[in-house]
TORKOLSE-305184 format. One record per residue (C-alpha): residue number from 1; residue in one letter; x, y, z. Coordinates in steps of 0.001 Angstrom, whole numbers, plus 500000, padded with zeros to 6 digits. Example, Ala and Ser with C-alpha at 12.3 -4.5 7.8 and 13.67 -1.06 7.14 Angstrom:
+-----+---+--------+--------+--------+
|   k | r |     xx |     yy |     zz |
+-----+---+--------+--------+--------+
|   1 | A | 512300 | 495500 | 507800 |
|   2 | S | 513670 | 498940 | 507140 |
+-----+---+--------+--------+--------+
END
This chain:
+-----+---+--------+--------+--------+
|   k | r |     xx |     yy |     zz |
+-----+---+--------+--------+--------+
|   1 | X | 430649 | 487173 | 492471 |
|   2 | X | 430406 | 484935 | 496428 |
|   3 | X | 429758 | 487192 | 499217 |
|   4 | X | 433352 | 486312 | 500598 |
|   5 | X | 434973 | 487759 | 497451 |
|   6 | X | 432887 | 490832 | 497893 |
|   7 | X | 433905 | 490925 | 501765 |
|   8 | X | 437729 | 490951 | 500378 |
|   9 | X | 437150 | 493572 | 497541 |
|  10 | X | 435495 | 496297 | 499893 |
|  11 | X | 438023 | 495435 | 502655 |
|  12 | X | 440551 | 496267 | 500202 |
|  13 | X | 439327 | 499831 | 499282 |
|  14 | X | 438664 | 500374 | 502395 |
|  15 | X | 442255 | 499685 | 503219 |
|  16 | X | 443397 | 501408 | 499903 |
|  17 | X | 441491 | 504945 | 501474 |
|  18 | X | 442480 | 504453 | 504705 |
|  19 | X | 446039 | 504346 | 502968 |
|  20 | X | 445284 | 507481 | 501160 |
|  21 | X | 443938 | 508945 | 503688 |
|  22 | X | 446919 | 508687 | 505790 |
|  23 | X | 449049 | 509896 | 503198 |
|  24 | X | 447270 | 513148 | 502980 |
|  25 | X | 447071 | 513703 | 506828 |
|  26 | X | 451069 | 513054 | 506979 |
|  27 | X | 451818 | 515899 | 504338 |
|  28 | X | 454277 | 513925 | 502271 |
|  29 | X | 456182 | 512461 | 504584 |
|  30 | X | 455315 | 508686 | 503306 |
|  31 | X | 457080 | 509312 | 499890 |
|  32 | X | 460129 | 511114 | 501283 |
|  33 | X | 460368 | 507486 | 503890 |
|  34 | X | 459820 | 505737 | 500710 |
|  35 | X | 462347 | 507250 | 498980 |
|  36 | X | 464815 | 507558 | 501929 |
|  37 | X | 464394 | 503634 | 502225 |
|  38 | X | 465657 | 503139 | 498777 |
|  39 | X | 468565 | 505583 | 499312 |
|  40 | X | 469319 | 503594 | 501749 |
|  41 | X | 469455 | 500314 | 500306 |
|  42 | X | 471065 | 501877 | 497156 |
|  43 | X | 474042 | 502919 | 499406 |
|  44 | X | 473901 | 500052 | 501514 |
|  45 | X | 474572 | 497620 | 498613 |
|  46 | X | 477271 | 499390 | 496966 |
|  47 | X | 479322 | 499920 | 500694 |
|  48 | X | 479066 | 495255 | 500693 |
|  49 | X | 480897 | 494980 | 497575 |
|  50 | X | 484438 | 494372 | 497347 |
|  51 | X | 485437 | 497692 | 494847 |
|  52 | X | 482919 | 499647 | 496927 |
|  53 | X | 485989 | 502645 | 497080 |
|  54 | X | 485224 | 502902 | 493098 |
|  55 | X | 481421 | 502689 | 493351 |
|  56 | X | 481308 | 505863 | 495811 |
|  57 | X | 483872 | 507535 | 493456 |
|  58 | X | 482214 | 506621 | 490254 |
|  59 | X | 478728 | 507863 | 491806 |
|  60 | X | 478912 | 510668 | 494331 |
|  61 | X | 475172 | 511404 | 494583 |
|  62 | X | 474731 | 507733 | 496550 |
|  63 | X | 476527 | 509518 | 499873 |
|  64 | X | 475467 | 512851 | 499143 |
|  65 | X | 471727 | 511802 | 498365 |
|  66 | X | 471400 | 510436 | 502127 |
|  67 | X | 473198 | 513293 | 503359 |
|  68 | X | 470584 | 515590 | 502041 |
|  69 | X | 467608 | 513690 | 503244 |
|  70 | X | 468731 | 511795 | 506212 |
|  71 | X | 467256 | 514248 | 508330 |
|  72 | X | 463845 | 514728 | 507128 |
|  73 | X | 463684 | 510929 | 507319 |
|  74 | X | 464407 | 510613 | 510557 |
|  75 | X | 462035 | 513085 | 511333 |
|  76 | X | 459590 | 511594 | 509435 |
|  77 | X | 459960 | 508834 | 511570 |
|  78 | X | 458957 | 510253 | 514242 |
|  79 | X | 456282 | 512116 | 513064 |
|  80 | X | 454572 | 508752 | 511985 |
|  81 | X | 455292 | 507394 | 515798 |
|  82 | X | 453808 | 510489 | 517302 |
|  83 | X | 450869 | 510102 | 515025 |
|  84 | X | 450343 | 506405 | 515664 |
|  85 | X | 450337 | 506458 | 519055 |
|  86 | X | 447925 | 509615 | 518856 |
|  87 | X | 444898 | 508457 | 516662 |
|  88 | X | 445489 | 504699 | 518027 |
|  89 | X | 446704 | 503171 | 514632 |
|  90 | X | 446614 | 498919 | 514256 |
|  91 | X | 450459 | 497629 | 514952 |
|  92 | X | 450173 | 496103 | 510987 |
|  93 | X | 449490 | 499466 | 509749 |
|  94 | X | 451406 | 499743 | 506473 |
|  95 | X | 453219 | 503522 | 507430 |
|  96 | X | 453806 | 502137 | 510002 |
|  97 | X | 455977 | 498550 | 508423 |
|  98 | X | 456975 | 501382 | 506190 |
|  99 | X | 458830 | 503184 | 509230 |
| 100 | X | 459579 | 500693 | 511066 |
| 101 | X | 461628 | 499197 | 507489 |
| 102 | X | 463155 | 502660 | 506957 |
| 103 | X | 464402 | 502421 | 510621 |
| 104 | X | 465971 | 498919 | 510154 |
| 105 | X | 467498 | 499959 | 506863 |
| 106 | X | 468928 | 502804 | 508461 |
| 107 | X | 470716 | 500780 | 511260 |
| 108 | X | 472323 | 498534 | 509075 |
| 109 | X | 473436 | 501397 | 506961 |
| 110 | X | 475215 | 503145 | 509858 |
| 111 | X | 476809 | 499820 | 510719 |
| 112 | X | 478286 | 499263 | 507337 |
| 113 | X | 479883 | 503196 | 506924 |
| 114 | X | 481766 | 502308 | 509922 |
| 115 | X | 482916 | 499237 | 509256 |
| 116 | X | 483717 | 500708 | 506016 |
| 117 | X | 485447 | 504256 | 507361 |
| 118 | X | 487094 | 501950 | 510040 |
| 119 | X | 489411 | 500241 | 506966 |
| 120 | X | 490269 | 503144 | 505383 |
| 121 | X | 490849 | 505577 | 508792 |
| 122 | X | 491258 | 505107 | 513479 |
| 123 | X | 488053 | 506119 | 514377 |
| 124 | X | 487412 | 507676 | 517794 |
| 125 | X | 484748 | 507850 | 519771 |
| 126 | X | 480802 | 507345 | 518475 |
| 127 | X | 480267 | 509063 | 515441 |
| 128 | X | 476590 | 509897 | 513754 |
| 129 | X | 475927 | 508653 | 510241 |
| 130 | X | 475863 | 512371 | 509068 |
| 131 | X | 479825 | 512219 | 510680 |
| 132 | X | 480749 | 509106 | 509637 |
| 133 | X | 479716 | 509313 | 505805 |
| 134 | X | 481045 | 512890 | 505504 |
| 135 | X | 484399 | 511600 | 506683 |
| 136 | X | 484350 | 508771 | 504754 |
| 137 | X | 483619 | 510751 | 501477 |
| 138 | X | 486554 | 512894 | 502076 |
| 139 | X | 488796 | 510257 | 502117 |
| 140 | X | 487344 | 507952 | 498782 |
| 141 | X | 487090 | 510862 | 496564 |
| 142 | X | 490339 | 512777 | 496947 |
| 143 | X | 491297 | 512461 | 493476 |
| 144 | X | 494823 | 510412 | 492912 |
| 145 | X | 497223 | 511184 | 490513 |
| 146 | X | 500535 | 508780 | 489379 |
| 147 | X | 501991 | 511524 | 487637 |
| 148 | X | 504629 | 513265 | 490055 |
| 149 | X | 503659 | 516600 | 491757 |
| 150 | X | 506022 | 519894 | 491484 |
| 151 | X | 508735 | 519372 | 493880 |
| 152 | X | 508573 | 515056 | 494078 |
| 153 | X | 512243 | 514391 | 492140 |
| 154 | X | 511604 | 510725 | 493045 |
| 155 | X | 508986 | 507786 | 492999 |
| 156 | X | 510232 | 504485 | 494237 |
| 157 | X | 508660 | 501365 | 493633 |
| 158 | X | 508576 | 499535 | 497229 |
| 159 | X | 507180 | 496459 | 495444 |
| 160 | X | 503997 | 494748 | 495228 |
| 161 | X | 501151 | 493380 | 497591 |
| 162 | X | 499499 | 490073 | 497756 |
| 163 | X | 501906 | 488322 | 494896 |
| 164 | X | 501916 | 485290 | 497096 |
| 165 | X | 498480 | 484544 | 495309 |
| 166 | X | 500062 | 483998 | 492400 |
| 167 | X | 502660 | 481931 | 493458 |
| 168 | X | 500052 | 480078 | 494801 |
| 169 | X | 497881 | 479732 | 491356 |
| 170 | X | 500911 | 478389 | 489734 |
| 171 | X | 501983 | 476170 | 492013 |
| 172 | X | 498025 | 474530 | 492371 |
| 173 | X | 497997 | 474737 | 488519 |
| 174 | X | 501243 | 473153 | 488403 |
| 175 | X | 500959 | 469951 | 490565 |
| 176 | X | 496987 | 469897 | 488997 |
| 177 | X | 498513 | 469110 | 485670 |
| 178 | X | 501327 | 466987 | 486752 |
| 179 | X | 498313 | 465100 | 488483 |
| 180 | X | 496186 | 464658 | 485457 |
| 181 | X | 498939 | 463877 | 483216 |
| 182 | X | 500036 | 460817 | 486129 |
| 183 | X | 496491 | 459765 | 486654 |
| 184 | X | 495675 | 459657 | 482526 |
| 185 | X | 499399 | 457710 | 482213 |
| 186 | X | 498367 | 455213 | 484975 |
| 187 | X | 494976 | 454737 | 483958 |
| 188 | X | 496830 | 453852 | 480014 |
| 189 | X | 499002 | 451351 | 481340 |
| 190 | X | 497523 | 449670 | 484143 |
| 191 | X | 494250 | 448904 | 483239 |
| 192 | X | 494065 | 449148 | 479042 |
| 193 | X | 490142 | 448745 | 479463 |
| 194 | X | 490067 | 451991 | 480670 |
| 195 | X | 491583 | 453934 | 477721 |
| 196 | X | 488277 | 455871 | 477076 |
| 197 | X | 489069 | 457430 | 481048 |
| 198 | X | 492432 | 458286 | 479775 |
| 199 | X | 490972 | 460090 | 476545 |
| 200 | X | 488591 | 462106 | 478561 |
| 201 | X | 491108 | 463588 | 480826 |
| 202 | X | 493109 | 465292 | 477568 |
| 203 | X | 490600 | 468318 | 477840 |
| 204 | X | 491562 | 469153 | 481366 |
| 205 | X | 495544 | 470362 | 480677 |
| 206 | X | 493677 | 473000 | 478208 |
| 207 | X | 490574 | 473893 | 480346 |
| 208 | X | 493243 | 473615 | 483718 |
| 209 | X | 495536 | 476157 | 481636 |
| 210 | X | 492707 | 478568 | 480524 |
| 211 | X | 491707 | 479077 | 484342 |
| 212 | X | 495352 | 479599 | 485569 |
| 213 | X | 495636 | 482325 | 482989 |
| 214 | X | 492246 | 483933 | 483837 |
| 215 | X | 493091 | 483369 | 487480 |
| 216 | X | 496869 | 485306 | 486786 |
| 217 | X | 495250 | 488225 | 485219 |
| 218 | X | 492369 | 488540 | 488212 |
| 219 | X | 494780 | 488391 | 490533 |
| 220 | X | 497610 | 490572 | 489408 |
| 221 | X | 499319 | 492385 | 492698 |
| 222 | X | 499519 | 496034 | 492922 |
| 223 | X | 502181 | 497919 | 492676 |
| 224 | X | 503444 | 500504 | 495668 |
| 225 | X | 505051 | 504081 | 495611 |
| 226 | X | 506972 | 506326 | 497578 |
| 227 | X | 507368 | 509999 | 496969 |
| 228 | X | 508871 | 512695 | 498889 |
| 229 | X | 505047 | 514135 | 499787 |
| 230 | X | 502720 | 510538 | 499225 |
| 231 | X | 502627 | 506768 | 499512 |
| 232 | X | 500655 | 505753 | 496100 |
| 233 | X | 499158 | 502151 | 496238 |
| 234 | X | 498217 | 501167 | 492738 |
| 235 | X | 495436 | 497648 | 492824 |
| 236 | X | 495645 | 496156 | 489549 |
| 237 | X | 491870 | 496435 | 489537 |
| 238 | X | 490890 | 499585 | 491131 |
| 239 | X | 491799 | 503147 | 491414 |
| 240 | X | 494809 | 504159 | 493194 |
| 241 | X | 494816 | 505314 | 496523 |
| 242 | X | 497620 | 507692 | 498419 |
| 243 | X | 497990 | 508557 | 501887 |
| 244 | X | 499888 | 511702 | 502504 |
| 245 | X | 503099 | 511789 | 504456 |
| 246 | X | 502924 | 514682 | 506515 |
| 247 | X | 499264 | 513446 | 507851 |
| 248 | X | 501339 | 510661 | 509408 |
| 249 | X | 501321 | 511282 | 513084 |
| 250 | X | 503949 | 509714 | 515994 |
| 251 | X | 503662 | 506324 | 516200 |
| 252 | X | 501942 | 506101 | 513021 |
| 253 | X | 503919 | 503899 | 511567 |
| 254 | X | 503863 | 499729 | 512457 |
| 255 | X | 505361 | 496732 | 511389 |
| 256 | X | 503685 | 493018 | 513066 |
| 257 | X | 504502 | 489472 | 510883 |
| 258 | X | 505938 | 491497 | 507999 |
| 259 | X | 502522 | 493588 | 507337 |
| 260 | X | 503017 | 496814 | 507462 |
| 261 | X | 500428 | 499384 | 509152 |
| 262 | X | 500470 | 503333 | 508027 |
| 263 | X | 498546 | 505667 | 509831 |
| 264 | X | 498037 | 509087 | 508732 |
| 265 | X | 495026 | 510990 | 506563 |
| 266 | X | 493638 | 507187 | 506212 |
| 267 | X | 494923 | 503958 | 507038 |
| 268 | X | 497091 | 501606 | 504917 |
| 269 | X | 497371 | 497677 | 505717 |
| 270 | X | 500040 | 496347 | 503979 |
| 271 | X | 499833 | 492854 | 503495 |
| 272 | X | 501715 | 490763 | 501586 |
| 273 | X | 504815 | 492882 | 500952 |
| 274 | X | 507513 | 490455 | 502238 |
| 275 | X | 509083 | 491287 | 505356 |
| 276 | X | 512816 | 492941 | 503151 |
| 277 | X | 510239 | 495234 | 501254 |
| 278 | X | 508409 | 495984 | 504014 |
| 279 | X | 511317 | 496528 | 506259 |
| 280 | X | 513049 | 499161 | 503640 |
| 281 | X | 509508 | 501258 | 503557 |
| 282 | X | 509231 | 501393 | 507411 |
| 283 | X | 512709 | 503091 | 507567 |
| 284 | X | 511933 | 505166 | 504108 |
| 285 | X | 508633 | 506366 | 505830 |
| 286 | X | 510508 | 507061 | 509377 |
| 287 | X | 513251 | 509192 | 507318 |
| 288 | X | 511038 | 511181 | 505507 |
| 289 | X | 507843 | 511172 | 507893 |
| 290 | X | 510363 | 512373 | 511073 |
| 291 | X | 512492 | 514603 | 509168 |
| 292 | X | 510298 | 517315 | 506867 |
| 293 | X | 513375 | 518729 | 505861 |
| 294 | X | 514490 | 515864 | 504233 |
| 295 | X | 511002 | 516241 | 502069 |
| 296 | X | 511935 | 519715 | 501723 |
| 297 | X | 515504 | 519197 | 500116 |
| 298 | X | 514448 | 516294 | 497458 |
| 299 | X | 512971 | 519673 | 495570 |
| 300 | X | 516240 | 520575 | 495306 |
| 301 | X | 517591 | 517515 | 493513 |
| 302 | X | 517058 | 516590 | 489949 |
| 303 | X | 519020 | 513341 | 489594 |
| 304 | X | 520260 | 511090 | 492341 |
| 305 | X | 523885 | 511053 | 493749 |
| 306 | X | 525796 | 508377 | 492885 |
| 307 | X | 526694 | 506386 | 495115 |
| 308 | X | 527750 | 502695 | 495866 |
| 309 | X | 527771 | 500804 | 499438 |
| 310 | X | 529853 | 497497 | 499878 |
| 311 | X | 531206 | 495300 | 502266 |
| 312 | X | 534379 | 495704 | 502962 |
| 313 | X | 538127 | 494903 | 505048 |
| 314 | X | 540025 | 498509 | 506042 |
| 315 | X | 543962 | 497540 | 507448 |
| 316 | X | 545146 | 500313 | 509515 |
| 317 | X | 547512 | 500244 | 512060 |
| 318 | X | 548729 | 496754 | 510536 |
| 319 | X | 544812 | 495539 | 511362 |
| 320 | X | 542043 | 494819 | 509540 |
| 321 | X | 538308 | 496095 | 510674 |
| 322 | X | 535355 | 494910 | 508843 |
| 323 | X | 532311 | 497292 | 508127 |
| 324 | X | 530785 | 498977 | 505128 |
| 325 | X | 532479 | 500918 | 502317 |
| 326 | X | 530595 | 504171 | 500610 |
| 327 | X | 531703 | 505297 | 497314 |
| 328 | X | 530903 | 507872 | 495662 |
| 329 | X | 532500 | 510610 | 492943 |
| 330 | X | 534167 | 513055 | 495539 |
| 331 | X | 535149 | 511269 | 498384 |
| 332 | X | 535454 | 507339 | 499781 |
| 333 | X | 534108 | 506610 | 503677 |
| 334 | X | 534468 | 503273 | 505261 |
| 335 | X | 531634 | 502809 | 508614 |
| 336 | X | 533165 | 499958 | 510818 |
| 337 | X | 531242 | 498105 | 512693 |
| 338 | X | 527577 | 496125 | 511886 |
| 339 | X | 525558 | 498823 | 512822 |
| 340 | X | 526572 | 501228 | 509864 |
| 341 | X | 522920 | 501455 | 508936 |
| 342 | X | 521835 | 503031 | 512171 |
| 343 | X | 524823 | 505428 | 512363 |
| 344 | X | 524105 | 506651 | 509180 |
| 345 | X | 520297 | 507565 | 510048 |
| 346 | X | 521611 | 508633 | 513454 |
| 347 | X | 523969 | 511404 | 511832 |
| 348 | X | 520753 | 512445 | 509476 |
| 349 | X | 518118 | 513256 | 511651 |
| 350 | X | 519537 | 512612 | 514968 |
| 351 | X | 517234 | 509602 | 515856 |
| 352 | X | 517684 | 505744 | 516894 |
| 353 | X | 516185 | 502903 | 515089 |
| 354 | X | 514750 | 500084 | 516742 |
| 355 | X | 515595 | 497802 | 514171 |
| 356 | X | 517688 | 497099 | 511907 |
| 357 | X | 518776 | 498466 | 508375 |
| 358 | X | 520871 | 497696 | 506270 |
| 359 | X | 522856 | 501234 | 504582 |
| 360 | X | 522335 | 500499 | 501502 |
| 361 | X | 518593 | 500906 | 502171 |
| 362 | X | 519592 | 504133 | 503724 |
| 363 | X | 521454 | 505804 | 501359 |
| 364 | X | 519503 | 504746 | 498520 |
| 365 | X | 516462 | 507555 | 500045 |
| 366 | X | 519748 | 509851 | 501085 |
| 367 | X | 521099 | 509649 | 497779 |
| 368 | X | 517839 | 512248 | 496792 |
| 369 | X | 519101 | 514457 | 498996 |
| 370 | X | 521591 | 517280 | 497532 |
| 371 | X | 525115 | 516199 | 497558 |
| 372 | X | 526622 | 518511 | 499664 |
| 373 | X | 524250 | 517145 | 502133 |
| 374 | X | 525346 | 513531 | 501493 |
| 375 | X | 529033 | 514035 | 502298 |
| 376 | X | 527838 | 515980 | 505743 |
| 377 | X | 525777 | 513095 | 506484 |
| 378 | X | 528373 | 510591 | 505676 |
| 379 | X | 531380 | 512784 | 507686 |
| 380 | X | 529498 | 513053 | 510947 |
| 381 | X | 528393 | 509111 | 510741 |
| 382 | X | 532462 | 508623 | 509998 |
| 383 | X | 533379 | 510833 | 513339 |
| 384 | X | 530377 | 508865 | 515270 |
| 385 | X | 531978 | 505583 | 514274 |
| 386 | X | 535950 | 506236 | 514009 |
| 387 | X | 535604 | 505492 | 510197 |
| 388 | X | 537565 | 507015 | 507594 |
| 389 | X | 536667 | 509698 | 505322 |
| 390 | X | 539433 | 509568 | 501566 |
| 391 | X | 539505 | 512036 | 499438 |
| 392 | X | 539275 | 510885 | 495960 |
| 393 | X | 541930 | 512947 | 494673 |
| 394 | X | 544158 | 511090 | 496956 |
| 395 | X | 542912 | 507677 | 497201 |
| 396 | X | 543901 | 505135 | 494637 |
| 397 | X | 542583 | 502196 | 492879 |
| 398 | X | 544420 | 499465 | 492096 |
| 399 | X | 543441 | 499168 | 488283 |
| 400 | X | 545400 | 495706 | 488029 |
| 401 | X | 542375 | 493477 | 490099 |
| 402 | X | 539440 | 492925 | 488393 |
| 403 | X | 536696 | 494363 | 490154 |
| 404 | X | 534777 | 490995 | 489818 |
| 405 | X | 537414 | 490015 | 492192 |
| 406 | X | 537984 | 492853 | 494617 |
| 407 | X | 537737 | 496411 | 494790 |
| 408 | X | 541293 | 497781 | 495911 |
| 409 | X | 542325 | 500955 | 496709 |
| 410 | X | 544769 | 502985 | 498903 |
| 411 | X | 545070 | 506707 | 500891 |
| 412 | X | 549040 | 506606 | 502155 |
| 413 | X | 549599 | 502768 | 504225 |
| 414 | X | 546017 | 502221 | 504340 |
| 415 | X | 544460 | 499735 | 502268 |
| 416 | X | 540551 | 499056 | 501788 |
| 417 | X | 539953 | 495667 | 500080 |
| 418 | X | 535934 | 494568 | 499337 |
| 419 | X | 533813 | 492667 | 496817 |
| 420 | X | 530264 | 494210 | 495702 |
| 421 | X | 527573 | 492433 | 494362 |
| 422 | X | 527407 | 491885 | 490627 |
| 423 | X | 524483 | 494683 | 489883 |
| 424 | X | 526627 | 496818 | 491707 |
| 425 | X | 530316 | 496370 | 489414 |
| 426 | X | 528692 | 499252 | 486517 |
| 427 | X | 527913 | 502167 | 489169 |
| 428 | X | 530900 | 501281 | 490968 |
| 429 | X | 533188 | 501049 | 487243 |
| 430 | X | 531499 | 504700 | 486412 |
| 431 | X | 532348 | 505938 | 489908 |
| 432 | X | 536128 | 504795 | 489244 |
| 433 | X | 536389 | 506362 | 485840 |
| 434 | X | 535381 | 509335 | 487443 |
| 435 | X | 538389 | 509212 | 489262 |
| 436 | X | 540679 | 508571 | 486380 |
| 437 | X | 539449 | 511348 | 484589 |
| 438 | X | 541101 | 513356 | 487876 |
| 439 | X | 544585 | 511719 | 487610 |
| 440 | X | 544221 | 509170 | 490842 |
| 441 | X | 544666 | 505615 | 489058 |
| 442 | X | 547344 | 503634 | 489870 |
| 443 | X | 549385 | 502686 | 486438 |
| 444 | X | 548059 | 499307 | 485134 |
| 445 | X | 549345 | 495824 | 486677 |
| 446 | X | 550872 | 497737 | 489635 |
| 447 | X | 549426 | 496710 | 493072 |
| 448 | X | 548705 | 498795 | 495784 |
+-----+---+--------+--------+--------+
END
């Protein structure tokens, strides 16, 4: 063995001996740092993935072990630093390098924890790693059920999120398919000598179709549901998450450029929902969040009230007036003007909206109130807007006019005429049939 090799071996043995001696002096703190470094890295890797919430739910020990040992790791790093300063360790000492690595990994983990916490809730002020981890754990590990809870009389579908990704995939697929087929035909006609190129392109449509099918499955949009107590988002490739309505503070509902931001026990950024579904959901949330009694009284309802709203004209005092007709089994209401939705909201909540709301959106939620409550809201709205309310046992529908053509109802000398979308004609027919049982229909062929 050469002198150089022998010298290297002696140095290695000396370093090992020094390392063992250091471990013994630090009384297990080196092992604590090594284990802590591994735990920091595991949790950091989990938070970096797109499915980080699912990973934390599936492996709760990732957060728990860091919480249990973090204070001890900090104490060990501090002890190593003091020992190195007192004993004058070299800067390249392995234990010092380990302590620096633990500090860096912990700082990186803290950055990711705060980033992920900020994506699910609003963070105010500086939080320690322990506080941020406990708060993140309390939000992410809440079990979510897609089954209605006791007292939840309804679950309204609010739309799908990010459906535009599938639409973009479909458009790209069609354009690519047309381009490939066009290129193949052009090669066959223009350059017969390039027939081999055209035949080589034949498998491309099949490969493209397979890729599009896989993309469609992967990019399935998530579904959003609203109950009287919760807003539930069920992503296609992840576990569902929920937001309790009673945790939403004043000003916790914001809408910008068709995206809805709802802040409460957790934060939901609802992008890609679409402008109309986003406005409708915003209205429903405002009604349920600002009026707790609306949430509470839905528990008294087993079936929604049959109600249909459609645009109509009212003739009274020989003058025609546009507005919205609201048809129920016991009453017909007419709300004049273009702000029938805002009038209904004021009647039910006493609040004024800062955005336009269709009356059908308001009624789709209020129909889950007891029928007597809905009648009271509509009567208030009629009084406030100077509309009309006709009892079904006194109003008369003209059976001589098909519903598809016109809905024609009279009350004394007053006449209401309107047309409803095709989707509303079946429920309108059911309501008017209930009037017929009461004997309020005019004879066949007789107009108003």
